[in-house]
DSSP file (Angstrom, degrees, kcal/mol; ACC not computed):
  #  RESIDUE AA STRUCTURE BP1 BP2  ACC     N-H-->O    O-->H-N    N-H-->O    O-->H-N    TCO  KAPPA ALPHA  PHI   PSI    X-CA   Y-CA   Z-CA
    1    1 A X              0   0    0      0, 0.0     3,-0.2     0, 0.0    31,-0.0   0.000 360.0 360.0 360.0 137.7  -30.4  173.2   47.7
    2    2 A X        +     0   0    0      1,-0.3     2,-0.3     0, 0.0     0, 0.0   0.808 360.0   4.3-101.8 -34.1  -34.1  173.8   47.1
    3    3 A X  S    S+     0   0    0      2,-0.0    -1,-0.3     0, 0.0     2,-0.3  -0.901 100.1  67.2-154.3 122.8  -34.6  177.3   48.4
    4    4 A X  S    S-     0   0    0     -2,-0.3     0, 0.0    -3,-0.2     0, 0.0  -0.978  80.6  -7.8 158.6-165.1  -31.9  179.5   49.7
    5    5 A X        -     0   0    0     -2,-0.3     4,-0.1     1,-0.1    -2,-0.0  -0.084  57.5-123.8 -61.4 155.2  -28.8  181.4   48.8
    6    6 A X  S    S+     0   0    0      2,-0.1     2,-0.3    -3,-0.0    -1,-0.1   0.112  87.7  71.3 -88.5  23.5  -27.4  181.0   45.4
    7    7 A X  S    S-     0   0    0      0, 0.0     2,-0.2     0, 0.0    -2,-0.1  -0.915  92.8 -89.9-136.5 165.7  -24.1  179.9   46.6
    8    8 A X        -     0   0    0     -2,-0.3     2,-0.6     1,-0.1    -2,-0.1  -0.476  33.1-135.8 -79.2 140.4  -22.8  176.7   48.2
    9    9 A X        -     0   0    0     -2,-0.2     3,-0.1     1,-0.1    33,-0.1  -0.892  21.4-177.9 -97.9 118.7  -22.9  176.6   52.1
   10   10 A X        +     0   0    0     -2,-0.6     2,-0.4     1,-0.2    -1,-0.1   0.681  65.5  25.9 -91.9 -20.7  -19.6  175.1   53.4
   11   11 A X        -     0   0    0      2,-0.0    32,-0.7     0, 0.0     2,-0.5  -0.993  58.7-154.6-146.1 150.5  -20.4  175.1   57.0
   12   12 A X  E     -a   43   0A   0     -2,-0.4     2,-0.4    30,-0.1    32,-0.2  -0.979  20.5-151.5-121.8 136.3  -23.4  175.0   59.2
   13   13 A X  E     +a   44   0A   0     30,-3.5    32,-2.3    -2,-0.5     2,-0.3  -0.869  23.1 152.7-110.8 143.5  -23.1  176.6   62.7
   14   14 A X        -     0   0    0     -2,-0.4     8,-0.1    30,-0.2    32,-0.1  -0.969  50.1 -75.8-158.5 158.5  -25.0  175.7   66.0
   15   15 A X        -     0   0    0     30,-0.3     8,-0.4    -2,-0.3    30,-0.0  -0.101  37.6-128.9 -53.3 156.6  -24.5  175.9   69.8
   16   16 A X  S    S+     0   0    0      6,-0.1     2,-0.3     8,-0.0    -1,-0.1   0.543  89.8  57.5 -89.9  -5.6  -22.2  173.2   71.2
   17   17 A X  S > >S-     0   0    0      1,-0.1     5,-2.7     3,-0.0     3,-0.5  -0.943  71.5-140.9-123.8 149.0  -24.8  172.3   73.7
   18   18 A X  G > 5S+     0   0    0     -2,-0.3     3,-1.6     3,-0.2    29,-0.1   0.718 104.0  67.7 -75.0 -18.5  -28.5  171.1   73.6
   19   19 A X  G 3 5S+     0   0    0      1,-0.3    -1,-0.2     2,-0.1    -4,-0.0   0.833 104.5  44.6 -62.0 -34.6  -29.2  173.3   76.7
   20   20 A X  G < 5S-     0   0    0     -3,-0.5    -5,-0.3    27,-0.0    -1,-0.3   0.106 129.9-100.4 -98.5  24.8  -28.5  176.2   74.3
   21   21 A X  T < 5 +     0   0    0     -3,-1.6    26,-1.9     1,-0.2    -3,-0.2   0.716  69.0 159.8  68.0  22.4  -30.7  174.5   71.5
   22   22 A X      < -     0   0    0     -5,-2.7     2,-0.4    24,-0.2    -1,-0.2  -0.319  28.1-145.3 -68.0 161.7  -27.6  173.2   69.7
   23   23 A X        -     0   0    0     -8,-0.4     2,-0.6    22,-0.3    22,-0.1  -0.978   1.6-143.4-126.7 143.9  -28.0  170.3   67.2
   24   24 A X        -     0   0    0     -2,-0.4     2,-0.3     2,-0.0    -8,-0.0  -0.913  19.8-171.0-108.2 122.3  -25.6  167.5   66.5
   25   25 A X        -     0   0    0     -2,-0.6     2,-0.5     6,-0.0    -2,-0.0  -0.767  21.4-127.8-112.2 151.3  -25.4  166.3   62.9
   26   26 A X    >   -     0   0    0     -2,-0.3     3,-1.6     1,-0.1    -2,-0.0  -0.873  11.6-147.1-101.5 126.4  -23.6  163.1   61.4
   27   27 A X  T 3  S+     0   0    0     -2,-0.5    -1,-0.1     1,-0.2    -2,-0.0   0.660  96.1  62.8 -69.4 -13.5  -21.4  164.1   58.5
   28   28 A X  T 3  S+     0   0    0      2,-0.0     2,-0.3    -3,-0.0    -1,-0.2   0.408  95.1  73.2 -91.1   0.8  -22.2  160.7   56.9
   29   29 A X  S <  S-     0   0    0     -3,-1.6     2,-0.4    25,-0.0    24,-0.0  -0.796  74.9-129.6-111.7 157.3  -25.9  161.4   56.5
   30   30 A X        -     0   0    0     -2,-0.3    24,-2.3     2,-0.0    25,-0.4  -0.867  29.8-170.3 -96.6 140.7  -28.0  163.7   54.2
   31   31 A X  E     -C   53   0B   0     -2,-0.4     2,-0.6    22,-0.3    22,-0.2  -0.869  30.1-135.7-127.9 157.9  -30.4  166.0   55.8
   32   32 A X  E     -C   52   0B   0     20,-2.3    20,-1.8    -2,-0.3     2,-0.4  -0.980  43.7-176.9-112.2 116.0  -33.2  168.3   54.7
   33   33 A X  E     -C   51   0B   0     -2,-0.6     2,-0.4    18,-0.2    18,-0.2  -0.933  23.4-167.8-120.9 135.5  -32.4  171.5   57.0
   34   34 A X        +     0   0    0     16,-1.6     2,-0.3    -2,-0.4    15,-0.1  -0.941  32.9 123.8-114.3 149.1  -34.1  174.8   57.6
   35   35 A X        -     0   0    0     -2,-0.4     2,-0.5    10,-0.1    10,-0.2  -0.909  55.8 -61.9-171.8-162.8  -32.3  177.6   59.4
   36   36 A X  E     -B   44   0A   0      8,-2.5     8,-2.4    -2,-0.3     2,-0.8  -0.913  25.8-155.0-115.3 120.5  -31.1  181.0   59.3
   37   37 A X  E     -B   43   0A   0     -2,-0.5     6,-0.2     6,-0.2    -2,-0.0  -0.814  24.4-145.2 -93.3 117.1  -28.6  182.6   56.9
   38   38 A X    >   -     0   0    0      4,-2.9     3,-2.5    -2,-0.8    -1,-0.0  -0.242  26.6-102.9 -73.7 163.2  -27.1  185.6   58.7
   39   39 A X  T 3  S+     0   0    0      1,-0.3    -1,-0.1     2,-0.1    -2,-0.0   0.785 122.8  63.0 -58.8 -23.6  -26.1  188.8   56.6
   40   40 A X  T 3  S-     0   0    0      2,-0.1    -1,-0.3     1,-0.0     3,-0.1   0.422 122.8-107.2 -78.5  -5.4  -22.7  187.7   56.9
   41   41 A X  S <  S+     0   0    0     -3,-2.5     2,-0.4     1,-0.3    -2,-0.1   0.564  73.2 137.2  92.8   8.9  -23.4  184.6   54.9
   42   42 A X        -     0   0    0    -33,-0.1    -4,-2.9   -30,-0.0     2,-0.6  -0.754  48.0-138.3 -89.4 131.4  -23.2  182.0   58.0
   43   43 A X  E     -aB  12  37A   0    -32,-0.7   -30,-3.5    -2,-0.4     2,-0.4  -0.808  23.7-172.3 -87.5 125.6  -25.8  179.4   58.2
   44   44 A X  E     -aB  13  36A   0     -8,-2.4    -8,-2.5    -2,-0.6     2,-0.3  -0.965   4.2-176.5-119.2 130.3  -27.1  178.9   61.7
   45   45 A X        -     0   0    0    -32,-2.3   -30,-0.3    -2,-0.4   -22,-0.3  -0.930   2.6-174.9-123.4 152.3  -29.4  176.1   62.9
   46   46 A X    >   -     0   0    0     -2,-0.3     3,-2.4   -32,-0.1   -24,-0.2  -0.886  45.5 -92.0-134.2 171.8  -31.0  175.4   66.3
   47   47 A X  T 3  S+     0   0    0    -26,-1.9     4,-0.2     1,-0.3   -25,-0.1   0.751 120.8  61.7 -50.3 -30.9  -33.2  172.5   67.7
   48   48 A X  T 3  S+     0   0    0    -27,-0.1    -1,-0.3     2,-0.1     2,-0.1   0.618  87.1  95.3 -80.0 -13.1  -36.4  174.4   66.8
   49   49 A X  S <  S-     0   0    0     -3,-2.4     2,-0.8     1,-0.1   -14,-0.1  -0.357  90.3-100.1 -66.2 153.1  -35.5  174.3   63.0
   50   50 A X        +     0   0    0     -2,-0.1   -16,-1.6     2,-0.0     2,-0.4  -0.693  51.8 165.1 -75.0 110.2  -36.8  171.5   60.7
   51   51 A X  E     +C   33   0B   0     -2,-0.8     2,-0.4   -18,-0.2   -18,-0.2  -0.990   4.8 165.1-133.1 121.6  -34.0  169.1   60.4
   52   52 A X  E     -C   32   0B   0    -20,-1.8   -20,-2.3    -2,-0.4     2,-0.3  -0.961  44.3-107.0-134.5 143.6  -34.8  165.5   59.0
   53   53 A X  E >   -C   31   0B   0     -2,-0.4     3,-1.6   -22,-0.2     4,-0.5  -0.666  32.4-129.2 -70.1 135.1  -32.7  162.8   57.7
   54   54 A X  G >  S+     0   0    0    -24,-2.3     3,-0.9    -2,-0.3   -23,-0.1   0.845 109.1  55.1 -62.4 -37.1  -33.3  162.8   53.9
   55   55 A X  G 3  S+     0   0    0    -25,-0.4    -1,-0.3     1,-0.2   -24,-0.1   0.628 103.3  55.8 -71.1 -10.9  -34.0  159.0   54.0
   56   56 A X  G <  S+     0   0    0     -3,-1.6    -1,-0.2     2,-0.1    -2,-0.2   0.471  83.8 106.6 -98.3  -5.5  -36.8  159.5   56.7
   57   57 A X  S <  S-     0   0    0     -3,-0.9     2,-0.1    -4,-0.5    53,-0.1  -0.523  73.7-121.4 -74.2 146.1  -38.7  162.0   54.5
   58   58 A X    >>  -     0   0    0     -2,-0.2     4,-2.2     1,-0.1     3,-0.6  -0.414  24.4-107.9 -80.6 158.1  -41.9  160.7   53.0
   59   59 A X  H 3> S+     0   0    0      1,-0.2     4,-2.6     2,-0.2     5,-0.2   0.872 119.6  56.2 -58.6 -36.6  -42.4  160.6   49.2
   60   60 A X  H 3> S+     0   0    0      2,-0.2     4,-1.8     1,-0.2    -1,-0.2   0.882 107.5  48.6 -60.8 -37.1  -45.0  163.5   49.5
   61   61 A X  H <> S+     0   0    0     -3,-0.6     4,-1.1    49,-0.4    -2,-0.2   0.951 112.1  46.9 -66.8 -50.5  -42.4  165.6   51.2
   62   62 A X  H  X S+     0   0    0     -4,-2.2     4,-0.5     1,-0.2     3,-0.4   0.924 116.8  45.4 -56.2 -45.4  -39.6  164.9   48.6
   63   63 A X  H >X S+     0   0    0     -4,-2.6     4,-1.4     1,-0.2     3,-0.8   0.849 107.2  56.2 -61.5 -39.3  -42.1  165.6   45.8
   64   64 A X  H 3X>S+     0   0    0     -4,-1.8     5,-3.0     1,-0.2     4,-0.7   0.661  93.1  73.2 -78.7 -17.8  -43.5  168.7   47.3
   65   65 A X  H 3<5S+     0   0    0     -4,-1.1    -1,-0.2    -3,-0.4    -2,-0.2   0.865 114.3  21.7 -64.3 -34.6  -39.9  170.3   47.5
   66   66 A X  H <<5S+     0   0    0     -3,-0.8    -2,-0.2    -4,-0.5    -1,-0.2   0.588 138.0  29.1-106.8 -17.1  -39.8  170.8   43.8
   67   67 A X  H  <5S+     0   0    0     -4,-1.4    -3,-0.2     3,-0.0    -2,-0.1   0.805 124.5  17.6-114.9 -27.9  -43.5  170.8   43.0
   68   68 A X  T ><5S+     0   0    0     -4,-0.7     3,-1.7    -5,-0.2    -3,-0.2   0.764 101.1  69.3-115.9 -41.9  -45.8  172.0   45.7
   69   69 A X  G > <S+     0   0    0     -5,-3.0     3,-3.2     1,-0.3     4,-0.2   0.829  86.1  72.8 -57.1 -31.7  -44.2  174.0   48.4
   70   70 A X  G >  S+     0   0    0     -6,-0.4     3,-1.6     1,-0.3    -1,-0.3   0.840  90.4  60.2 -58.6 -31.9  -43.4  177.1   46.2
   71   71 A X  G <  S+     0   0    0     -3,-1.7    45,-2.1     1,-0.3    -1,-0.3   0.460 104.2  54.0 -79.9   7.5  -47.2  177.9   46.2
   72   72 A X  G X  S+     0   0    0     -3,-3.2     3,-2.3    43,-0.2    -1,-0.3   0.310  72.8 103.9-110.5   4.4  -46.9  178.2   50.0
   73   73 A X  T <  S+     0   0    0     -3,-1.6    -2,-0.1     1,-0.3    -1,-0.1   0.735  78.7  52.5 -70.8 -19.3  -44.2  180.6   50.2
   74   74 A X  T 3  S+     0   0    0     -4,-0.2    -1,-0.3    -3,-0.1     2,-0.2   0.503  97.1  91.8 -86.5  -1.0  -46.5  183.5   51.1
   75   75 A X    <   -     0   0    0     -3,-2.3     2,-0.5    39,-0.2    17,-0.2  -0.593  68.3-142.2 -93.0 155.9  -47.9  181.4   54.0
   76   76 A X  E     -d   92   0C   0     15,-2.7    17,-1.7    -2,-0.2     2,-0.4  -0.967   8.0-147.0-118.1 125.9  -46.7  181.4   57.5
   77   77 A X  E     -d   93   0C   0     -2,-0.5     2,-0.7    15,-0.2    17,-0.2  -0.765  12.4-156.8 -88.1 127.0  -46.6  178.0   59.5
   78   78 A X  E     -d   94   0C   0     15,-3.3    17,-2.8    -2,-0.4     2,-0.2  -0.902  13.0-136.7-108.4 115.3  -47.3  178.7   63.1
   79   79 A X  E     -d   95   0C   0     -2,-0.7     2,-0.6    15,-0.2    17,-0.2  -0.485  12.7-157.8 -70.4 140.2  -45.9  175.9   65.3
   80   80 A X        +     0   0    0     15,-2.4    18,-0.2    -2,-0.2     3,-0.1  -0.947  25.8 159.0-124.4 118.5  -48.1  174.7   68.1
   81   81 A X  S    S+     0   0    0     -2,-0.6     2,-0.3     1,-0.3    -1,-0.1   0.620  72.2  20.7-107.7 -21.7  -46.3  173.0   71.1
   82   82 A X  S    S-     0   0    0      2,-0.1    -1,-0.3     0, 0.0     2,-0.2  -0.998  94.0 -71.7-152.0 152.1  -49.1  173.5   73.7
   83   83 A X  S    S+     0   0    0     -2,-0.3     2,-0.1    -3,-0.1    -3,-0.0  -0.569  99.6  49.6 -86.2 143.3  -52.8  174.3   73.7
   84   84 A X        +     0   0    0     -2,-0.2     2,-0.5     0, 0.0    -2,-0.1   0.559  66.7 179.6 -80.4 163.7  -54.2  176.8   73.0
   85   85 A X        -     0   0    0     -2,-0.1     2,-0.2    -5,-0.1    -2,-0.1  -0.893  10.4-160.4-124.8 100.5  -52.8  177.7   69.6
   86   86 A X        -     0   0    0     -2,-0.5     2,-0.5     2,-0.0     0, 0.0  -0.467  10.3-155.4 -81.0 150.4  -54.1  180.8   68.1
   87   87 A X        -     0   0    0     -2,-0.2     3,-0.1     1,-0.1     7,-0.0  -0.998   9.1-173.5-120.4 132.1  -53.9  181.8   64.4
   88   88 A X        +     0   0    0     -2,-0.5     2,-0.3     1,-0.1    -1,-0.1   0.591  61.7  31.2-109.9 -10.4  -54.1  185.4   64.0
   89   89 A X  S >  S-     0   0    0      1,-0.0     3,-1.2     0, 0.0    -1,-0.1  -0.976  77.0-115.8-142.3 158.6  -54.3  186.0   60.1
   90   90 A X  T 3  S+     0   0    0     -2,-0.3    32,-2.8     1,-0.3    -1,-0.0   0.626 108.7  69.4 -69.4 -10.0  -55.8  184.0   57.3
   91   91 A X  T 3  S+     0   0    0     30,-0.3   -15,-2.7   -16,-0.1     2,-0.3   0.176  86.1  96.3 -88.5  16.1  -52.2  183.5   55.7
   92   92 A X  E <   -d   76   0C   0     -3,-1.2     2,-0.4   -17,-0.2    30,-0.3  -0.807  55.1-163.2-108.2 149.3  -51.3  181.2   58.6
   93   93 A X  E     -d   77   0C   0    -17,-1.7   -15,-3.3    -2,-0.3     2,-0.6  -0.992  22.2-132.0-127.5 135.9  -51.4  177.4   58.9
   94   94 A X  E     -d   78   0C   0     -2,-0.4     2,-0.7   -17,-0.2   -15,-0.2  -0.814  14.1-152.2 -98.1 122.8  -51.3  175.9   62.4
   95   95 A X  E     +d   79   0C   0    -17,-2.8   -15,-2.4    -2,-0.6     3,-0.2  -0.866  20.5 171.7 -97.8 109.3  -48.7  173.0   62.6
   96   96 A X    >   +     0   0    0     -2,-0.7     3,-1.7   -17,-0.2     4,-0.3   0.242  47.1 101.5-101.0   4.0  -49.9  170.7   65.3
   97   97 A X  G >  S+     0   0    0      1,-0.3     3,-2.1     2,-0.2     6,-0.8   0.832  74.5  66.9 -58.1 -37.9  -47.4  167.8   64.9
   98   98 A X  G 3  S+     0   0    0      1,-0.3    -1,-0.3    -3,-0.2     6,-0.1   0.524  89.0  63.6 -72.7  -1.1  -45.4  169.1   67.9
   99   99 A X  G <  S+     0   0    0     -3,-1.7    -1,-0.3     4,-0.2    -2,-0.2   0.653  98.7  73.5 -91.4 -14.6  -48.4  168.3   70.3
  100  100 A X  S X  S-     0   0    0     -3,-2.1     3,-0.8    -4,-0.3     6,-0.1  -0.494  94.2-113.9 -95.1 163.3  -47.8  164.6   69.3
  101  101 A X  T 3  S+     0   0    0      1,-0.2     3,-0.1    -2,-0.2    -1,-0.1   0.740 115.2  62.2 -69.4 -19.8  -45.1  162.3   70.4
  102  102 A X  T >  S+     0   0    0      1,-0.2     3,-1.8    -5,-0.2    -1,-0.2   0.777  81.0 176.1 -76.8 -20.2  -43.8  162.1   66.7
  103  103 A X  G X   +     0   0    0     -6,-0.8     3,-1.5    -3,-0.8    -1,-0.2  -0.386  68.8   6.0  61.8-122.6  -43.1  165.9   66.9
  104  104 A X  G 3  S+     0   0    0      1,-0.3    -1,-0.3    -2,-0.2    -6,-0.1   0.548 131.2  58.3 -73.6  -7.2  -41.4  167.0   63.7
  105  105 A X  G <  S+     0   0    0     -3,-1.8    -1,-0.3    -8,-0.1    -2,-0.2   0.271  85.0 127.1-102.4   9.2  -41.9  163.6   62.1
  106  106 A X  S <> S-     0   0    0     -3,-1.5     4,-2.0     1,-0.1     3,-0.3   0.030  76.0 -94.8 -67.8 174.1  -45.7  163.7   62.5
  107  107 A X  H  > S+     0   0    0      1,-0.2     4,-1.6     2,-0.2     5,-0.1   0.687 120.6  54.1 -66.9 -19.0  -48.4  163.2   60.0
  108  108 A X  H  > S+     0   0    0      2,-0.2     4,-1.2     3,-0.2    -1,-0.2   0.842 111.8  44.4 -80.7 -30.5  -48.9  166.8   59.2
  109  109 A X  H  4 S+     0   0    0     -3,-0.3    -2,-0.2    -6,-0.2    -1,-0.2   0.866 120.7  42.8 -79.5 -33.3  -45.2  167.3   58.3
  110  110 A X  H  < S+     0   0    0     -4,-2.0   -49,-0.4     1,-0.1    -2,-0.2   0.846 127.1  24.6 -79.7 -32.9  -45.1  164.0   56.3
  111  111 A X  H  < S+     0   0    0     -4,-1.6    16,-1.5    -5,-0.2     2,-0.3   0.487 109.2  60.0-118.1  -4.6  -48.3  164.2   54.5
  112  112 A X  E  <  -E  126   0D   0     -4,-1.2     2,-0.4    14,-0.2    14,-0.2  -0.935  51.0-153.4-138.7 155.7  -49.5  167.9   54.0
  113  113 A X  E     -E  125   0D   0     12,-3.2    12,-2.8    -2,-0.3     2,-0.7  -0.962  22.3-130.3-126.1 134.2  -48.3  171.1   52.5
  114  114 A X  E     +E  124   0D   0     -2,-0.4     2,-0.3    10,-0.2    10,-0.2  -0.778  44.5 174.2 -81.4 112.9  -49.5  174.6   53.8
  115  115 A X  E     -E  123   0D   0      8,-2.7     8,-1.8    -2,-0.7     2,-0.4  -0.897  33.0-108.9-130.4 154.6  -50.5  176.3   50.4
  116  116 A X  E     -E  122   0D   0    -45,-2.1    20,-1.4    -2,-0.3     6,-0.2  -0.605  29.5-141.0 -86.8 138.7  -52.1  179.5   49.5
  117  117 A X  B >   -F  135   0E   0      4,-3.7     3,-2.1    -2,-0.4    18,-0.3  -0.413  29.2-103.7 -89.5 167.4  -55.7  179.5   48.2
  118  118 A X  T 3  S+     0   0    0     16,-2.5    17,-0.1     1,-0.3    -1,-0.1   0.754 122.2  58.8 -64.2 -23.1  -57.2  181.7   45.4
  119  119 A X  T 3  S-     0   0    0     15,-0.4    -1,-0.3     2,-0.1     3,-0.1   0.314 122.1-105.7 -93.2   9.7  -58.9  183.9   48.1
  120  120 A X  S <  S+     0   0    0     -3,-2.1    -2,-0.1     1,-0.3    -1,-0.0   0.127  84.8 118.9  93.4 -25.2  -55.4  184.7   49.8
  121  121 A X        -     0   0    0     -5,-0.1    -4,-3.7   -30,-0.1     2,-0.4  -0.246  56.7-136.5 -75.4 165.9  -55.9  182.4   52.7
  122  122 A X  E     +E  116   0D   0    -32,-2.8     2,-0.3   -30,-0.3    -6,-0.2  -0.919  26.0 167.0-121.3 150.0  -53.6  179.4   53.4
  123  123 A X  E     -E  115   0D   0     -8,-1.8    -8,-2.7    -2,-0.4     2,-0.3  -0.969  41.3 -90.2-151.6 162.0  -54.7  175.9   54.5
  124  124 A X  E     -E  114   0D   0     -2,-0.3     2,-0.4   -10,-0.2   -10,-0.2  -0.565  39.9-166.3 -77.7 136.7  -53.2  172.4   54.8
  125  125 A X  E     -E  113   0D   0    -12,-2.8   -12,-3.2    -2,-0.3     2,-0.3  -0.996  10.8-136.9-132.4 136.0  -53.4  170.4   51.6
  126  126 A X  E     -E  112   0D   0     -2,-0.4     3,-0.2   -14,-0.2   -14,-0.2  -0.652  54.2 -18.7 -96.6 144.2  -52.8  166.5   51.5
  127  127 A X  S    S-     0   0    0    -16,-1.5   -14,-0.1    -2,-0.3    -2,-0.0   0.094  81.0 -66.8  71.5-163.0  -50.9  164.8   48.8
  128  128 A X  S    S+     0   0    0      2,-0.0    -1,-0.2     3,-0.0     3,-0.1   0.257  75.0 125.6-118.1  10.4  -49.8  165.4   45.3
  129  129 A X  S    S-     0   0    0     -3,-0.2     3,-0.1     1,-0.1     0, 0.0  -0.245  74.2 -76.8 -67.5 163.8  -52.8  165.6   43.2
  130  130 A X        -     0   0    0      1,-0.1    -1,-0.1     7,-0.0     7,-0.0  -0.245  56.7 -97.7 -54.1 142.2  -53.4  168.6   41.1
  131  131 A X        -     0   0    0     -3,-0.1    -1,-0.1     5,-0.1     2,-0.1  -0.306  38.5-133.2 -57.8 141.2  -54.7  171.7   43.0
  132  132 A X    >   -     0   0    0     -3,-0.1     3,-2.3     1,-0.1    -1,-0.1  -0.339  39.9 -79.7 -90.4-177.4  -58.5  172.1   42.8
  133  133 A X  T 3  S+     0   0    0      1,-0.3     4,-0.1    -2,-0.1   -15,-0.1   0.616 124.9  66.7 -61.0 -14.7  -60.2  175.5   41.9
  134  134 A X  T 3  S+     0   0    0    -17,-0.1   -16,-2.5   -16,-0.1   -15,-0.4   0.584  94.7  69.4 -85.5  -5.5  -59.7  176.8   45.4
  135  135 A X  B <  S-F  117   0E   0     -3,-2.3   -18,-0.2   -18,-0.3     2,-0.2  -0.779  91.9-100.6-106.7 159.3  -55.9  176.9   45.1
  136  136 A X        -     0   0    0    -20,-1.4    -5,-0.1    -2,-0.3     2,-0.1  -0.491  44.6-109.8 -64.6 134.0  -53.7  179.0   43.1
  137  137 A X        -     0   0    0     -2,-0.2    -1,-0.1     1,-0.1     2,-0.1  -0.440  37.6 -98.7 -68.4 144.5  -52.5  177.4   39.9
  138  138 A X              0   0    0      1,-0.1    -1,-0.1    -2,-0.1   -70,-0.0  -0.372 360.0 360.0 -56.8 137.3  -48.9  176.5   39.8
  139  139 A X              0   0    0     -3,-0.1    -1,-0.1    -2,-0.1    -2,-0.0   0.467 360.0 360.0 -98.0 360.0  -46.7  179.0   37.9
């Protein structure tokens, strides 16, 4: 687990139908999953959460889980599924992959990270090269 509770999650809950945004997972595969952990300790996921087969993740995505994404924790990613898509504050990154046929597996998700800059704003950053002077240094 990269970011989340400090205990093991034994079960993930979702609706039983796709009409209610439920998700079907195969127990024989590994996934990268985002979801909601309720106060009672239950993990819930829906179709709108980021759920990808681990083997389908790009190298940049896998490396960014431990090296890069932490510097974007204060940023908010705004999903855009239809135009226009407004960004209301400087700490937001507009995620436009949902406008493409690839959806959650699009080029933005596979190759970019939303990171905080030294001026407090957030922007998309490509690849794994060391951050330049406009980004906060890794801690």
